[in-house]
C-alpha positions in Angstrom: 16.8 1.8 -6.3 15.1 -1.9 -6.2 13.0 -2.8 -3.2 15.7 -5.8 -2.8 18.2 -3.0 -2.3 16.0 -1.0 0.1 15.5 -3.7 2.5 19.3 -4.7 2.7 20.0 -1.3 3.5 16.8 -0.9 6.3 18.3 -4.3 7.7 21.5 -3.2 7.8 20.6 -0.3 9.5 18.0 -1.7 12.0 21.1 -4.2 13.2 24.0 -1.8 13.4 22.4 1.3 15.2 22.7 1.3 19.2 19.5 3.3 19.7 15.7 3.6 18.4 15.4 4.5 14.3 12.3 6.1 12.9 11.2 5.7 9.5 12.1 9.4 8.9 15.9 8.7 10.5 15.7 5.9 8.2 14.6 7.9 5.1 18.0 10.3 6.0 20.1 7.4 4.8 17.9 6.9 1.8 17.1 9.9 0.6 15.3 9.0 -2.9 13.2 6.2 -1.2 9.3 7.5 0.2 8.6 6.7 3.8 5.9 4.0 2.3 8.7 1.9 0.8 11.1 1.9 3.8 7.9 0.4 5.8 7.3 -2.2 3.2 10.9 -3.3 3.4 10.3 -3.3 7.1 7.3 -5.2 6.9 8.8 -7.9 4.4 11.7 -8.2 6.7 9.9 -8.9 9.6 7.5 -11.2 7.5 10.7 -13.3 6.4 11.9 -13.2 9.8 8.9 -15.2 11.2 8.3 -17.6 8.2 12.4 -18.9 8.5 11.4 -19.2 12.2 14.8 -17.1 13.0 15.7 -16.4 16.5 15.1 -12.4 16.0 12.0 -10.7 14.4 10.5 -7.0 14.3 7.7 -6.3 16.4 5.5 -3.8 17.7 5.3 -2.7 21.5 3.5 0.3 22.6 3.2 1.8 19.1 6.8 1.3 18.2 8.1 -1.5 16.3 11.4 -3.3 17.5 13.9 -5.9 16.9 13.6 -8.9 19.2 16.3 -11.5 19.6 15.4 -14.7 21.4 12.0 -13.1 23.1 14.0 -9.8 24.3 14.3 -6.4 23.1 17.5 -5.3 21.1 18.9 -2.0 20.7 16.9 -1.0 17.3 13.3 -0.1 16.7 11.3 2.1 14.6 8.2 3.9 14.6 5.8 3.6 11.7 4.8 7.3 12.9 7.5 9.2 12.5 
């Protein structure tokens, strides 16, 4: 699967989830994709959000990364260790 498609799916999962998401949970959906590729997609999304000065971003808090909007925590989180 191409990296662009992986990134699109990861983004959709983060936005649609009503609970924390670990890399392992994302991998359950993207079975053929390596965890390192998923982590790269998350890092790329985070960089894009910052460079475009979006009203949301993905940030790490207490060892877990989470999606944030307007400076407030959203429902979706992922952990780089899981």
